[in-house]
C-alpha positions as CSV (number, residue, x, y, z in Angstrom):
1,M,85.0,1.1,-14.1
2,A,85.4,-0.7,-17.4
3,C,84.8,0.8,-20.9
4,G,84.1,-0.8,-24.2
5,V,85.6,-0.1,-27.6
6,A,83.3,2.9,-28.3
7,G,84.1,4.4,-24.9
8,G,80.8,3.4,-23.2
9,R,80.9,2.1,-19.6
10,T,80.5,-1.6,-19.6
11,S,80.6,-2.1,-15.8
12,K,80.9,-0.2,-12.5
13,T,81.9,-1.7,-9.2
14,V,81.4,0.1,-5.9
15,G,82.5,-1.9,-2.9
16,Q,81.3,-5.5,-3.7
17,S,78.4,-4.4,-5.9
18,T,78.7,-4.4,-9.6
19,T,76.5,-2.9,-12.3
20,S,76.8,-4.0,-15.9
21,Y,75.6,-1.8,-18.8
22,T,74.4,-2.9,-22.3
23,Y,74.3,-0.9,-25.5
24,N,72.6,-1.2,-28.9
25,S,74.3,-1.1,-32.3
26,L,74.2,2.8,-32.2
27,N,76.1,2.8,-28.9
28,Q,73.0,4.0,-27.0
29,L,72.6,2.7,-23.4
30,T,69.8,0.2,-23.4
31,G,70.0,-1.3,-20.0
32,K,71.8,-1.9,-16.7
33,S,71.7,-4.9,-14.4
34,G,73.2,-5.9,-11.1
35,A,73.4,-3.5,-8.2
36,E,71.4,-1.0,-10.3
37,S,68.9,-2.0,-12.8
38,G,66.8,-0.3,-15.5
39,S,66.1,-0.1,-19.2
40,Y,66.2,2.7,-21.7
41,S,64.5,3.2,-25.0
42,Y,64.9,5.8,-27.7
43,D,62.5,7.3,-30.3
44,D,63.4,7.9,-34.0
45,R,65.4,11.0,-33.1
46,G,67.7,9.2,-30.7
């Protein structure tokens, strides 16, 4: 597991499979790609 400056996970490796995580300027998770994939959105309340 790797973490960014704000403490959010940037990647996770299990066996030979890696998942990468992306965040917006508010440090909210916006997506993941690789072994796991998905996207996230937030309303005005976060």
